[in-house]
Backbone as CSV, one residue per row, in Angstrom:
resi,resn,N_x,N_y,N_z,CA_x,CA_y,CA_z,C_x,C_y,C_z
1,MET,27.954,73.722,-61.101,26.505,72.278,-60.960,25.830,73.488,-60.493
2,ASN,24.984,73.792,-60.836,23.608,74.458,-60.516,22.907,73.864,-59.149
3,ASN,23.014,75.205,-58.482,22.074,74.642,-56.715,21.109,73.681,-57.069
4,GLU,19.858,73.781,-58.060,19.113,72.692,-58.221,19.452,71.349,-57.875
5,THR,21.009,70.750,-59.090,21.570,69.641,-58.845,22.510,69.187,-58.002
6,ASN,22.941,70.641,-56.831,23.558,70.584,-56.186,22.915,70.088,-55.035
7,TRP,21.567,70.597,-54.560,20.728,69.827,-53.636,20.417,68.359,-53.676
8,ARG,20.897,68.112,-55.111,20.504,66.535,-54.813,21.712,65.923,-54.697
9,VAL,22.870,66.118,-55.182,23.559,65.227,-54.597,24.026,65.685,-53.213
10,ILE,23.590,66.178,-52.491,23.858,66.505,-51.042,22.695,65.420,-50.601
11,ALA,21.495,65.549,-51.142,20.707,64.733,-50.536,21.041,62.780,-50.909
12,LEU,21.330,62.776,-51.863,21.923,61.456,-51.944,22.969,61.150,-50.948
13,GLN,24.275,61.792,-50.846,24.952,61.978,-49.920,24.775,61.682,-48.581
14,VAL,23.610,62.058,-48.250,22.971,62.185,-46.647,21.802,60.644,-47.026
15,LEU,21.597,60.562,-47.610,21.123,59.365,-48.056,21.489,58.037,-47.618
16,ILE,23.130,57.845,-48.657,24.034,57.058,-48.486,24.574,56.984,-46.486
17,LEU,24.989,58.479,-46.429,24.975,57.864,-44.911,24.239,57.538,-43.740
18,LEU,23.296,57.271,-44.259,22.058,56.814,-43.617,22.033,55.816,-43.893
19,ALA,22.033,55.205,-44.860,22.224,53.845,-45.124,23.238,53.301,-44.754
20,VAL,24.253,53.380,-44.580,25.378,52.752,-43.740,24.746,53.129,-42.643
21,ALA,24.611,53.586,-41.613,24.343,53.788,-40.756,22.943,53.055,-39.714
22,PHE,22.190,52.803,-40.675,21.069,51.382,-40.181,21.909,50.600,-41.010
23,GLY,22.575,49.935,-42.027,22.880,48.871,-42.424,23.884,48.505,-41.339
24,VAL,25.229,49.351,-40.588,25.897,48.848,-39.304,24.499,48.874,-38.628
25,VAL,23.814,49.638,-37.499,22.874,49.171,-36.270,22.362,47.570,-37.014
26,ALA,21.978,47.596,-38.336,21.288,45.961,-38.308,22.466,45.021,-38.456
27,TRP,23.551,45.287,-38.735,24.233,44.058,-38.984,25.091,44.229,-37.149
28,ILE,25.090,44.701,-36.292,25.756,44.826,-34.719,24.439,43.527,-34.178
29,GLN,23.257,44.459,-34.774,22.249,43.434,-34.136,21.985,42.022,-34.747
30,ARG,22.047,41.989,-35.630,21.949,40.722,-36.641,23.235,40.302,-37.176
31,PRO,24.858,39.635,-36.547,25.030,39.745,-37.828,25.170,38.700,-38.624
32,GLU,24.328,37.465,-38.804,24.279,36.905,-39.387,23.417,36.982,-40.446
33,GLY,22.948,37.984,-40.664,22.626,38.847,-42.148,23.561,39.713,-42.577
34,ALA,24.766,39.940,-42.054,25.560,41.400,-42.923,25.903,41.192,-44.020
35,LEU,25.804,39.745,-44.836,25.656,39.999,-46.488,24.468,41.085,-46.912
36,VAL,23.281,40.965,-46.360,22.512,41.526,-46.934,22.793,43.084,-46.356
37,TRP,22.658,43.139,-45.001,23.150,44.711,-44.752,24.586,45.463,-45.800
38,LEU,25.179,44.481,-46.438,26.589,45.083,-46.626,25.762,44.908,-48.279
39,VAL,25.245,44.109,-49.016,24.602,44.673,-50.055,23.957,46.100,-50.253
40,GLY,23.082,45.688,-48.792,22.132,47.090,-49.053,22.810,48.693,-48.893
41,MET,23.862,48.476,-48.353,25.146,49.391,-47.789,25.913,50.079,-48.810
42,LEU,26.066,48.790,-49.545,27.621,49.528,-50.896,26.050,49.987,-52.675
43,THR,24.596,49.093,-52.348,23.975,49.567,-53.426,24.385,51.285,-54.287
44,MET,24.061,52.010,-53.606,24.054,53.682,-54.120,25.095,53.859,-54.129
45,PRO,26.240,53.970,-53.455,27.650,54.552,-53.810,27.977,53.522,-54.932
46,LEU,27.741,52.485,-55.215,27.811,51.727,-56.422,27.294,51.838,-57.876
47,ALA,25.918,51.819,-57.788,25.245,52.953,-58.506,25.979,53.952,-59.055
48,TRP,26.318,54.727,-58.270,26.135,56.350,-58.942,27.866,56.046,-59.080
49,GLY,28.561,55.482,-58.589,29.993,55.191,-59.256,30.056,54.609,-60.212
50,LEU,28.981,53.496,-60.226,29.243,53.064,-61.677,28.973,53.809,-63.149
51,LEU,28.184,54.714,-63.093,27.087,55.781,-63.838,28.371,56.816,-64.051
52,VAL,28.692,56.838,-62.973,30.252,57.742,-63.220,31.531,57.298,-64.670
53,LEU,31.485,56.074,-63.984,32.237,55.412,-64.505,32.751,54.957,-65.939
54,PHE,31.293,54.463,-66.358,31.162,54.110,-67.831,30.573,55.009,-68.524
55,GLY,30.726,56.793,-67.720,30.066,57.609,-68.534,28.333,57.890,-68.958
56,ALA,27.620,57.536,-68.201,26.068,57.200,-68.190,25.591,58.786,-67.842
57,MET,26.666,59.170,-66.877,26.079,60.526,-65.645,25.673,61.391,-67.082
58,PRO,25.436,62.674,-66.825,25.236,63.489,-68.062,26.175,64.267,-67.674
59,PRO,26.942,64.833,-68.517,27.579,66.356,-68.242,26.728,67.309,-67.358
60,HIS,27.479,68.157,-66.813,27.254,69.592,-66.086,26.259,70.329,-67.306
61,GLU,26.873,69.974,-68.912,26.078,71.253,-69.270,24.566,70.262,-70.014
62,GLN,24.336,69.513,-69.281,22.924,68.880,-69.444,22.153,68.869,-68.098
63,PRO,21.828,70.037,-67.661,21.641,69.977,-66.449,20.190,69.183,-66.081
64,GLN,18.858,69.133,-66.707,18.229,68.654,-66.669,17.714,66.779,-66.911
65,GLN,18.586,66.475,-68.079,19.044,64.872,-68.096,20.189,64.588,-66.644
66,ARG,20.343,65.736,-65.871,21.460,65.137,-64.770,20.984,64.975,-63.206
67,ARG,19.092,66.253,-63.660,18.431,65.501,-62.424,17.684,64.798,-62.417
68,THR,17.293,64.388,-64.017,16.635,63.434,-63.990,17.120,62.009,-63.066
69,VAL,18.342,62.034,-63.853,19.389,60.842,-63.344,19.740,61.092,-61.266
70,PHE,19.474,61.925,-61.549,19.862,62.283,-59.888,18.843,61.877,-59.154
71,ASN,17.240,62.699,-59.389,16.136,62.084,-59.460,15.731,60.463,-58.932
72,SER,15.758,60.057,-60.039,16.134,58.352,-60.108,16.837,57.798,-58.661
73,LEU,18.037,58.148,-58.773,19.481,57.890,-57.518,18.513,58.213,-56.308
74,LEU,17.757,58.858,-55.974,17.121,59.792,-54.747,16.407,58.679,-54.333
75,GLY,14.981,58.587,-55.785,13.960,57.617,-55.072,14.586,56.123,-54.894
76,ALA,15.669,55.762,-55.671,16.354,54.281,-55.081,16.861,54.579,-53.306
77,GLY,17.471,55.735,-53.674,18.066,55.471,-52.196,16.700,55.697,-50.876
78,LEU,15.860,56.597,-50.946,14.913,56.758,-50.183,14.729,55.197,-49.968
79,MET,14.403,54.061,-51.191,13.910,53.324,-50.981,15.165,51.921,-50.227
80,ILE,16.032,52.265,-50.766,16.830,51.317,-49.742,17.847,51.996,-48.136
81,ALA,17.468,53.036,-48.394,17.659,54.087,-46.932,16.389,53.436,-45.995
82,GLY,15.459,53.743,-45.927,13.850,53.387,-45.541,14.221,51.903,-45.229
83,ALA,14.153,51.132,-46.524,14.422,49.531,-45.895,15.347,49.445,-44.712
84,LEU,16.344,49.756,-45.135,17.327,49.045,-43.929,17.480,50.320,-42.532
85,GLY,16.432,51.343,-42.740,16.060,52.252,-41.444,14.703,50.934,-41.258
86,ALA,13.844,50.538,-41.905,13.170,49.779,-40.907,13.436,48.483,-40.707
87,CYS,14.150,47.920,-40.968,15.027,46.861,-40.557,15.947,46.660,-39.740
88,ALA,16.840,48.031,-39.379,17.772,48.614,-38.276,16.620,48.659,-37.076
89,LEU,15.390,49.387,-37.365,14.338,50.071,-36.129,13.801,48.027,-35.691
90,GLY,13.241,47.005,-36.345,13.002,45.887,-36.444,13.973,44.539,-35.192
91,THR,15.101,44.995,-35.623,16.159,44.201,-35.080,16.708,45.235,-33.805
92,LEU,16.159,46.180,-33.581,16.378,46.710,-32.035,14.893,46.757,-31.245
93,GLY,13.936,46.795,-31.464,12.963,46.417,-30.957,11.820,47.700,-30.925
94,ALA,12.677,48.743,-31.586,11.714,49.678,-31.674,10.258,49.883,-32.624
95,ILE,10.725,49.201,-33.744,9.324,48.785,-33.893,9.430,47.187,-34.406
96,SER,7.531,46.978,-34.693,7.329,45.336,-34.619,8.239,44.891,-35.885
97,GLU,8.775,43.444,-36.038,8.950,43.281,-36.781,8.180,42.901,-38.036
98,ASP,6.874,43.060,-38.346,6.661,43.086,-39.210,5.933,44.075,-40.136
99,TRP,6.706,45.432,-39.544,6.842,46.843,-40.403,7.999,46.657,-41.641
100,ILE,8.825,45.297,-40.883,10.340,45.215,-42.462,9.243,44.465,-43.541
101,SER,8.617,44.039,-43.474,8.037,43.306,-44.673,6.895,44.234,-45.053
102,ARG,6.466,44.893,-44.543,5.474,46.024,-44.825,6.073,47.432,-45.415
103,PHE,7.357,48.071,-44.843,8.027,48.884,-45.715,8.572,48.479,-47.602
104,GLY,8.980,47.084,-47.326,9.066,46.781,-48.468,7.802,46.655,-49.762
105,MET,6.921,46.223,-48.986,5.472,45.665,-49.477,4.673,47.335,-50.268
106,ILE,5.129,48.366,-48.835,4.512,49.638,-49.150,5.393,50.622,-50.317
107,ALA,6.727,50.129,-50.402,7.671,51.150,-50.916,7.437,50.710,-52.467
108,THR,6.992,48.669,-52.714,6.810,48.464,-53.930,5.991,48.897,-54.532
109,ALA,4.698,49.301,-53.634,3.480,49.584,-53.852,3.193,51.077,-54.487
110,LEU,4.034,52.081,-54.108,4.458,53.661,-54.588,5.322,53.262,-55.534
111,VAL,5.833,52.734,-56.014,6.674,52.818,-56.809,5.701,52.768,-58.466
112,LEU,5.034,51.703,-58.150,3.768,51.126,-59.210,2.756,52.521,-59.056
113,VAL,2.830,53.443,-58.306,1.988,54.455,-58.432,2.860,55.584,-59.258
114,VAL,3.941,55.622,-58.810,5.338,56.614,-59.403,5.167,56.159,-60.867
115,ILE,5.384,55.203,-61.235,5.487,54.226,-62.701,4.243,54.852,-63.731
116,GLY,2.738,54.514,-62.937,1.708,54.861,-63.383,1.138,56.146,-63.558
117,ASN,1.612,56.577,-62.867,1.814,58.251,-63.080,2.455,59.046,-64.501
118,GLY,3.865,58.276,-64.546,4.559,58.790,-65.513,3.913,58.146,-66.758
119,LEU,3.546,57.365,-66.653,3.627,56.634,-68.001,2.642,57.475,-68.991
120,PRO,1.485,57.876,-68.553,1.160,58.400,-69.735,1.832,59.654,-70.624
121,LYS,2.842,60.012,-69.553,3.651,61.164,-70.211,4.705,61.158,-70.874
122,LYS,4.977,59.320,-71.253,5.848,59.329,-71.925,6.191,59.566,-73.329
123,SER,6.510,59.544,-74.311,6.785,59.880,-75.962,6.359,58.716,-76.290
124,SER,5.279,58.925,-77.439,4.869,57.784,-78.318,5.980,56.523,-78.781
125,THR,5.017,55.332,-78.662,5.686,54.290,-79.301,5.798,54.302,-80.791
126,GLY,6.453,52.992,-81.418,5.778,53.259,-82.829,5.057,52.598,-83.560
127,CYS,4.084,52.367,-82.293,2.362,52.348,-82.542,1.823,53.568,-83.046
128,ARG,0.519,53.377,-83.886,-0.351,54.686,-83.781,0.049,55.166,-82.352
129,THR,-0.748,56.806,-82.709,-0.701,58.019,-81.941,-1.672,57.421,-80.929
130,SER,-3.068,57.416,-81.900,-4.335,57.007,-80.413,-3.740,55.496,-79.848
131,ARG,-3.423,54.526,-80.608,-2.901,52.908,-80.145,-2.263,53.155,-78.640
132,SER,-0.844,54.167,-78.941,0.128,54.006,-77.570,-1.035,54.715,-76.875
133,THR,-0.912,56.030,-77.238,-1.802,56.748,-75.509,-2.913,56.479,-75.063
134,ALA,-3.677,54.929,-75.262,-4.601,54.617,-74.945,-3.801,52.996,-73.933
135,VAL,-3.337,52.804,-74.815,-2.318,51.601,-73.815,-1.455,52.208,-72.822
136,LYS,-0.454,53.624,-72.580,-0.139,54.002,-71.627,-1.228,54.833,-70.958
137,ARG,-1.853,54.587,-70.813,-3.301,55.691,-70.167,-3.724,54.233,-69.602
138,LEU,-3.918,52.958,-69.785,-4.415,51.835,-69.299,-3.378,51.497,-68.520
139,MET,-2.687,51.459,-69.158,-1.227,50.746,-68.122,-0.965,51.829,-66.692
140,GLY,-1.121,53.529,-66.895,-0.825,53.815,-65.932,-2.167,54.416,-64.846
141,TRP,-3.493,53.991,-65.506,-4.118,53.934,-64.503,-4.306,52.539,-63.670
142,THR,-4.251,51.489,-64.731,-3.798,50.334,-63.775,-2.460,50.888,-63.013
143,PHE,-1.428,50.684,-63.381,-0.517,50.835,-61.855,-0.665,51.909,-60.751
144,VAL,-1.739,53.167,-61.043,-1.636,53.946,-60.150,-2.732,53.276,-59.096
145,LEU,-3.651,52.581,-58.884,-4.901,52.254,-58.504,-4.583,51.015,-57.931
146,GLY,-4.196,49.704,-58.275,-3.310,49.404,-58.280,-2.466,48.654,-56.570
147,GLY,-1.290,50.444,-57.292,-0.309,50.799,-56.411,-1.339,51.045,-55.458
148,LEU,-2.237,52.137,-55.164,-2.493,52.793,-54.290,-3.723,51.529,-53.168
149,ALA,-3.940,50.201,-54.347,-4.833,49.310,-53.433,-3.777,48.509,-52.781
150,LEU,-2.468,48.299,-52.833,-2.076,47.416,-51.992,-1.133,48.131,-50.863
151,THR,-1.591,50.007,-51.098,-0.550,50.234,-50.096,-1.057,50.381,-48.757
152,VAL,-2.808,51.031,-49.217,-3.780,50.316,-48.206,-3.459,49.602,-47.917
153,THR,-3.658,48.608,-48.504,-3.918,47.030,-48.061,-2.838,46.902,-47.037
154,TRP,-1.430,46.829,-47.206,-0.521,46.760,-46.220,-0.246,47.521,-45.004
155,LEU,-1.024,48.621,-45.479,-0.988,49.893,-44.357,-2.468,49.315,-43.086
156,LEU,-3.274,48.773,-44.007,-4.266,48.439,-42.985,-4.789,47.029,-42.216
157,VAL,-4.528,46.417,-43.073,-4.447,44.766,-42.646,-3.532,44.976,-41.476
158,PRO,-3.900,44.446,-40.425,-3.664,43.825,-38.608,-2.466,43.393,-38.447
159,SER,-2.246,42.099,-39.924,-1.360,41.314,-39.275,-0.732,40.630,-40.576
160,VAL,0.571,40.481,-40.997,1.131,39.989,-42.185,1.390,38.617,-41.602
161,ASP,0.181,37.776,-42.159,0.246,36.204,-42.297,-0.400,36.013,-43.986
162,GLU,-0.742,34.665,-43.889,-1.149,33.855,-44.973,-2.421,35.127,-45.726
163,ALA,-3.226,35.410,-44.876,-4.355,36.458,-45.623,-3.835,37.442,-46.683
164,LEU,-2.951,38.643,-45.431,-2.339,39.200,-46.422,-2.016,39.040,-47.829
165,GLY,-0.516,38.030,-47.951,-0.836,36.623,-49.291,-1.275,37.532,-49.868
166,VAL,-2.979,36.669,-49.505,-3.973,36.271,-50.523,-4.236,37.718,-51.405
167,ILE,-4.620,38.345,-50.341,-5.097,39.703,-50.989,-3.881,40.807,-51.785
168,THR,-2.429,40.501,-51.679,-2.021,40.854,-52.092,-1.978,39.959,-53.674
169,ALA,-1.790,39.080,-53.800,-1.936,37.790,-55.155,-3.091,38.657,-56.054
170,GLY,-4.383,38.938,-55.046,-5.496,38.898,-55.762,-5.080,40.588,-56.215
171,ILE,-4.878,41.372,-55.834,-4.418,42.286,-56.599,-3.836,42.381,-57.453
172,TYR,-2.491,42.075,-57.806,-1.838,42.022,-58.814,-2.489,40.745,-59.714
173,ILE,-3.804,40.050,-59.543,-3.724,39.626,-60.232,-4.794,40.406,-61.062
174,ALA,-5.335,40.631,-60.000,-7.133,42.271,-60.771,-5.786,42.890,-61.426
175,MET,-4.592,43.486,-61.200,-4.391,44.255,-62.353,-3.984,43.446,-63.882
176,GLY,-3.550,42.572,-63.201,-3.201,41.732,-64.762,-4.235,41.131,-65.692
177,MET,-5.755,40.938,-64.889,-6.537,40.935,-65.903,-6.877,41.810,-66.794
178,VAL,-7.123,42.957,-65.975,-7.295,44.436,-66.270,-6.298,44.703,-67.514
179,ILE,-5.425,44.277,-67.223,-3.913,44.911,-68.297,-4.625,43.863,-69.520
180,VAL,-4.998,43.068,-69.404,-4.662,41.681,-70.760,-6.831,41.862,-71.288
181,VAL,-7.766,42.192,-71.153,-8.886,42.614,-71.031,-8.891,44.197,-72.217
182,GLY,-8.043,44.943,-71.060,-8.238,46.351,-71.498,-7.393,46.466,-73.010
183,LEU,-6.046,45.770,-73.107,-5.308,45.224,-73.800,-6.591,44.940,-75.464
184,GLN,-7.121,43.607,-75.150,-7.473,42.995,-75.938,-8.620,44.299,-76.956
185,ARG,-9.059,45.053,-75.440,-10.026,45.789,-76.339,-9.452,47.035,-77.444
186,ILE,-8.522,47.513,-76.583,-7.366,48.693,-77.265,-7.503,47.840,-78.460
187,ARG,-6.686,46.994,-78.699,-6.940,45.922,-80.278,-7.934,45.472,-81.281
188,LEU,-9.037,45.662,-80.054,-9.940,45.150,-81.542,-10.651,46.654,-81.785
189,ASN,-10.639,47.568,-80.728,-11.258,49.071,-81.464,-10.293,49.328,-82.611
190,SER,-9.175,49.028,-82.246,-8.171,49.692,-83.403,-7.986,49.146,-84.842
191,LYS,-8.626,47.885,-84.691,-9.110,46.958,-86.131,-10.139,47.384,-86.883
192,SER,-10.743,48.241,-85.726,-12.310,48.447,-86.445,-12.530,49.606,-86.923
193,GLY,-11.399,50.090,-86.731,-10.402,51.958,-86.964,-11.463,52.212,-85.797
194,ASP,-11.551,52.335,-85.066,-12.183,53.413,-83.924,-10.830,54.522,-83.510
195,PRO,-11.145,55.737,-83.794,-9.994,56.921,-83.747,-9.849,57.438,-82.377
196,THR,-10.774,56.347,-81.275,-9.909,56.670,-79.974,-9.581,55.543,-79.462
197,GLY,-9.269,53.823,-80.125,-8.405,53.104,-80.389,-7.375,52.925,-80.612
């Protein structure tokens, strides 16, 4: 195992330990949520174990593929450990409990940004290259801008209430409309023979 993959394995183990520690704190403070805390604590070790058990973890001879899998596990681990950390701190009264919801929504928004950033870099699908590129760019920009709008909203709106839910729903609806209209334009440009569509 090379050093680059090695530090990912160590980082994943640290995240698993943090998730377990945060989950135990939340469990002690709120035993009625035991099932939620337990699922959170077991998710990462179970995912890692299943990858190895079913042979989905690339072998050491494929370091690039192993790094990709570990990067995905680390991203998921950060989200789970962060969520359990927010829950633990909320149950201890160290942070306002509305930050538990805020963390979840901000993490989801940042996932959209990461997905949107990666979409244009994916290899082409079965449709024409120019059309495929246009679709990936549309989806990428929509996810990135929508994710950033959601992040700013959940960071800056002062209280978690119905207004915040309406703003969030509005952003998701706007993203959906942009995608529908954009796909329609790409389809029409493609039919008309526009080489950029």
